[in-house]
SEVO-165916 format. One record per residue (C-alpha): x, y, z; residue in three letters; residue number from 1. Coordinates in nm, 2 decimals, always signed. Layout:
// SEVO-165916
c1, c2, c3, type, seq
X, Y, Z, ALA, NUM
...
END
This chain:
// SEVO-165916
c1, c2, c3, type, seq
+3.91, -1.68, +0.17, MET, 1
+3.57, -1.76, +0.03, LYS, 2
+3.44, -1.48, -0.17, THR, 3
+3.09, -1.35, -0.31, ILE, 4
+3.07, -1.06, -0.53, ILE, 5
+2.70, -0.90, -0.54, ILE, 6
+2.64, -0.60, -0.81, ASP, 7
+2.40, -0.58, -1.10, ASP, 8
+2.68, -0.45, -1.34, GLU, 9
+2.84, -0.71, -1.47, PRO, 10
+3.17, -0.48, -1.55, LEU, 11
+3.16, -0.39, -1.19, ALA, 12
+3.19, -0.78, -1.09, ARG, 13
+3.43, -0.82, -1.37, MET, 14
+3.67, -0.54, -1.24, LEU, 15
+3.66, -0.73, -0.88, VAL, 16
+3.74, -1.04, -1.02, LYS, 17
+4.04, -0.89, -1.23, GLU, 18
+4.18, -0.72, -0.91, TYR, 19
+4.15, -1.03, -0.71, LEU, 20
+4.37, -1.23, -0.94, VAL, 21
+4.65, -1.07, -0.76, SER, 22
+4.53, -1.18, -0.41, HIS, 23
+4.53, -1.59, -0.49, PRO, 24
+4.44, -1.62, -0.11, GLU, 25
+4.09, -1.46, -0.20, MET, 26
+3.86, -1.75, -0.39, GLU, 27
+3.57, -1.61, -0.58, VAL, 28
+3.29, -1.90, -0.49, ILE, 29
+3.00, -1.72, -0.67, ALA, 30
+2.84, -1.40, -0.82, GLU, 31
+2.50, -1.25, -0.78, ALA, 32
+2.35, -0.96, -0.98, GLU, 33
+2.04, -0.90, -0.75, ASP, 34
+1.98, -0.88, -0.36, GLY, 35
+1.75, -1.18, -0.37, PHE, 36
+2.03, -1.44, -0.54, ASP, 37
+2.28, -1.28, -0.28, GLY, 38
+2.11, -1.37, +0.02, VAL, 39
+2.04, -1.71, -0.09, LYS, 40
+2.39, -1.77, -0.20, LYS, 41
+2.53, -1.62, +0.11, ILE, 42
+2.34, -1.84, +0.31, ASN, 43
+2.40, -2.16, +0.14, GLU, 44
+2.75, -2.08, +0.03, LEU, 45
+2.90, -1.90, +0.37, LYS, 46
+3.16, -1.68, +0.23, PRO, 47
+3.44, -1.55, +0.45, ASP, 48
+3.38, -1.19, +0.29, VAL, 49
+3.14, -1.00, +0.03, VAL, 50
+3.19, -0.73, -0.19, PHE, 51
+2.85, -0.58, -0.21, LEU, 52
+2.68, -0.29, -0.42, ASP, 53
+2.44, -0.08, -0.24, VAL, 54
+2.19, +0.00, -0.49, GLN, 55
+2.05, -0.31, -0.67, MET, 56
+1.70, -0.42, -0.80, PRO, 57
+1.49, -0.61, -0.59, LYS, 58
+1.68, -0.57, -0.25, LEU, 59
+1.93, -0.31, -0.17, ASN, 60
+2.27, -0.40, +0.01, GLY, 61
+2.10, -0.31, +0.34, PHE, 62
+1.82, -0.47, +0.30, GLU, 63
+1.99, -0.78, +0.21, LEU, 64
+2.22, -0.77, +0.51, LEU, 65
+1.92, -0.78, +0.74, GLU, 66
+1.79, -1.10, +0.60, LEU, 67
+2.15, -1.31, +0.64, LEU, 68
+2.20, -1.61, +0.87, ASN, 69
+2.56, -1.63, +0.78, HIS, 70
+2.80, -1.32, +0.87, PHE, 71
+3.06, -1.25, +0.64, PRO, 72
+3.29, -0.97, +0.63, GLN, 73
+3.16, -0.70, +0.43, VAL, 74
+3.32, -0.41, +0.17, ILE, 75
+3.07, -0.19, -0.02, PHE, 76
+3.14, -0.12, -0.38, THR, 77
+2.89, +0.14, -0.51, THR, 78
+2.91, +0.47, -0.69, ALA, 79
+2.67, +0.64, -0.43, PHE, 80
+2.90, +0.85, -0.18, ASP, 81
+2.59, +0.95, +0.03, GLU, 82
+2.62, +0.61, +0.20, TYR, 83
+2.98, +0.61, +0.29, ALA, 84
+3.00, +0.75, +0.60, LEU, 85
+2.70, +0.57, +0.73, LYS, 86
+2.89, +0.26, +0.65, ALA, 87
+3.22, +0.36, +0.80, PHE, 88
+3.03, +0.44, +1.13, GLU, 89
+2.86, +0.09, +1.08, SER, 90
+3.20, -0.11, +1.09, ASN, 91
+3.18, -0.22, +0.73, ALA, 92
+3.55, -0.33, +0.65, VAL, 93
+3.59, -0.06, +0.37, ASP, 94
+3.41, +0.11, +0.13, TYR, 95
+3.50, +0.15, -0.25, LEU, 96
+3.33, +0.43, -0.41, LEU, 97
+3.33, +0.32, -0.78, LYS, 98
+3.52, +0.39, -1.01, PRO, 99
+3.79, +0.29, -0.74, PHE, 100
+4.16, +0.17, -0.87, SER, 101
+4.36, -0.16, -0.81, GLU, 102
+4.56, +0.02, -0.54, GLU, 103
+4.27, +0.15, -0.33, ARG, 104
+4.13, -0.22, -0.40, PHE, 105
+4.42, -0.37, -0.25, SER, 106
+4.41, -0.13, +0.07, GLN, 107
+4.06, -0.27, +0.14, ALA, 108
+4.23, -0.59, +0.15, LEU, 109
+4.46, -0.50, +0.34, HIS, 110
+4.24, -0.39, +0.59, LYS, 111
+4.02, -0.71, +0.58, LEU, 112
+4.32, -0.93, +0.63, LYS, 113
+4.49, -0.74, +0.94, ASN, 114
+4.22, -0.49, +1.09, ASP, 115
+3.86, -0.65, +1.08, ALA, 116
+3.70, -0.69, +1.38, PRO, 117
+3.46, -1.00, +1.42, ALA, 118
+3.20, -1.05, +1.10, ALA, 119
+2.89, -1.10, +1.32, GLU, 120
+2.94, -0.81, +1.48, LYS, 121
+2.99, -0.58, +1.19, ASN, 122
+2.67, -0.73, +1.05, ILE, 123
+2.46, -0.62, +1.36, GLY, 124
+2.61, -0.24, +1.35, LYS, 125
+2.55, -0.24, +0.99, LEU, 126
+2.17, -0.31, +1.05, THR, 127
+2.13, -0.10, +1.34, ASP, 128
+2.27, +0.20, +1.14, PHE, 129
+2.10, +0.11, +0.81, ASN, 130
+2.04, +0.45, +0.65, PRO, 131
+1.67, +0.55, +0.52, LYS, 132
+1.61, +0.49, +0.16, TYR, 133
+1.40, +0.61, -0.10, GLU, 134
+1.24, +0.28, -0.14, GLU, 135
+1.12, +0.22, +0.21, GLU, 136
+0.84, +0.47, +0.09, SER, 137
+0.64, +0.23, -0.12, SER, 138
+0.80, -0.09, +0.03, ARG, 139
+0.91, -0.28, +0.34, ILE, 140
+1.11, -0.62, +0.32, VAL, 141
+1.02, -0.86, +0.62, VAL, 142
+1.16, -1.19, +0.66, LYS, 143
+0.97, -1.49, +0.80, ASN, 144
+1.14, -1.78, +0.83, GLY, 145
+1.33, -1.85, +0.54, SER, 146
+1.07, -1.65, +0.34, GLU, 147
+1.13, -1.33, +0.23, ILE, 148
+0.84, -1.10, +0.15, GLN, 149
+0.82, -0.73, +0.00, ILE, 150
+0.53, -0.56, +0.17, LEU, 151
+0.42, -0.30, -0.05, PRO, 152
+0.33, +0.03, +0.20, THR, 153
-0.01, +0.09, +0.05, ARG, 154
-0.15, -0.24, +0.21, ASP, 155
-0.01, -0.20, +0.52, ILE, 156
-0.27, -0.10, +0.80, ASP, 157
-0.07, +0.04, +1.06, PHE, 158
+0.29, -0.02, +1.26, ILE, 159
+0.29, -0.07, +1.63, GLU, 160
+0.58, -0.01, +1.85, ALA, 161
+0.70, -0.38, +2.00, TYR, 162
+0.99, -0.36, +2.22, ASP, 163
+1.31, -0.29, +1.98, ASP, 164
+1.09, -0.43, +1.69, TYR, 165
+0.80, -0.32, +1.54, VAL, 166
+0.46, -0.51, +1.41, LYS, 167
+0.36, -0.45, +1.07, ILE, 168
-0.02, -0.51, +1.04, TYR, 169
-0.18, -0.57, +0.68, ILE, 170
-0.53, -0.69, +0.81, GLY, 171
-0.53, -0.89, +1.14, GLU, 172
-0.21, -1.05, +1.06, LYS, 173
+0.13, -0.86, +1.13, TYR, 174
+0.52, -0.90, +1.07, HIS, 175
+0.78, -0.85, +1.26, LEU, 176
+1.12, -0.58, +1.17, LYS, 177
+1.38, -0.50, +1.41, LYS, 178
+1.31, -0.13, +1.35, LYS, 179
+1.14, +0.14, +1.57, THR, 180
+0.84, +0.37, +1.48, LEU, 181
+1.10, +0.66, +1.52, SER, 182
+1.29, +0.48, +1.22, TYR, 183
+0.98, +0.48, +0.99, TYR, 184
+0.79, +0.80, +1.07, GLU, 185
+1.00, +1.02, +0.84, PRO, 186
+1.04, +0.75, +0.59, VAL, 187
+0.66, +0.68, +0.50, LEU, 188
+0.50, +0.93, +0.30, ALA, 189
+0.35, +1.19, +0.50, PRO, 190
+0.04, +1.24, +0.29, ALA, 191
-0.06, +0.86, +0.38, ASN, 192
+0.09, +0.79, +0.70, PHE, 193
+0.06, +0.97, +1.05, LEU, 194
+0.17, +0.89, +1.36, ARG, 195
-0.14, +0.90, +1.56, VAL, 196
-0.03, +0.75, +1.91, HIS, 197
+0.32, +0.67, +2.06, ARG, 198
+0.29, +0.34, +1.97, SER, 199
+0.09, +0.34, +1.63, PHE, 200
+0.18, +0.51, +1.30, ILE, 201
-0.17, +0.48, +1.08, LEU, 202
-0.21, +0.44, +0.72, ASN, 203
-0.50, +0.72, +0.66, LEU, 204
-0.59, +0.52, +0.33, ALA, 205
-0.71, +0.25, +0.58, LYS, 206
-0.92, +0.46, +0.84, LEU, 207
-1.28, +0.42, +0.80, THR, 208
-1.40, +0.63, +1.10, ARG, 209
-1.31, +0.80, +1.43, ILE, 210
-1.52, +0.69, +1.73, GLU, 211
-1.51, +0.87, +2.08, SER, 212
-1.38, +0.64, +2.38, PHE, 213
-1.41, +0.75, +2.71, GLU, 214
-1.35, +1.15, +2.81, LYS, 215
-1.15, +1.32, +2.52, ASN, 216
-1.02, +1.01, +2.41, SER, 217
-1.06, +0.87, +2.05, TYR, 218
-1.01, +0.53, +1.84, LEU, 219
-0.92, +0.53, +1.48, ALA, 220
-1.14, +0.23, +1.34, ILE, 221
-0.99, +0.07, +1.02, LEU, 222
-1.13, -0.12, +0.72, SER, 223
-1.02, -0.42, +0.85, SER, 224
-1.21, -0.39, +1.18, GLY, 225
-0.91, -0.30, +1.39, MET, 226
-0.88, -0.06, +1.63, ARG, 227
-0.56, +0.18, +1.71, ILE, 228
-0.60, +0.46, +2.00, PRO, 229
-0.54, +0.84, +1.88, ILE, 230
-0.35, +1.05, +2.14, SER, 231
-0.50, +1.37, +2.25, ARG, 232
-0.19, +1.55, +2.07, THR, 233
-0.24, +1.37, +1.74, SER, 234
-0.64, +1.43, +1.73, TYR, 235
-0.62, +1.77, +1.56, PRO, 236
-0.33, +1.68, +1.34, VAL, 237
-0.54, +1.39, +1.22, LEU, 238
-0.85, +1.59, +1.18, LYS, 239
-0.66, +1.86, +0.98, ALA, 240
-0.51, +1.60, +0.73, LYS, 241
-0.85, +1.47, +0.67, LEU, 242
-0.98, +1.81, +0.63, GLY, 243
-1.26, +1.81, +0.92, ILE, 244
END
């Protein structure tokens, strides 16, 4: 089975390679020390299985999974046990909490070979159950074709619900992301963002004025010139946030 090891710690990658020596059916075809390089190598080399750290620079493990065109089996290797339950709920093949023994490693490989569901189904469930993570308060990662972009949240004007996706607006242009407003509402900094309507989350820094619109209705006018509705229930909350 073709294997890629993705971890920002050289010693951690070395340990996985050492344990794999006892499993000659596993062939390490590449290593990566950050999420960007990991995405590139998975999509290009199409491994059967990936040993994946969660907390890494540039892209974390869950962000990486959202950007794949090829779907390998995933075994998490990380020191952060807060992710363990969600990883298992999401049908990762297994979850190795650092530091893990060779015996525990072999158990994960046994599960991989004998009890692993279809990889593409696993990846879908992993991204559906993607835990909220601290980095999202300052950035959102999106994919446009083959291009990966990191959007600083300070640059976002607003986020709009769009079926099973959201539209993330910067100016008049938007990026699609397969997430919901309910996902982002507790993630984005409450001092900077507010859900002003069932279909919109607003970056308060982009608000220039509020205009009346029909009876007891209001519109938020943004610095880009875009206009979004403010619900009746959100209007007093917005006024309180703005101190008016």
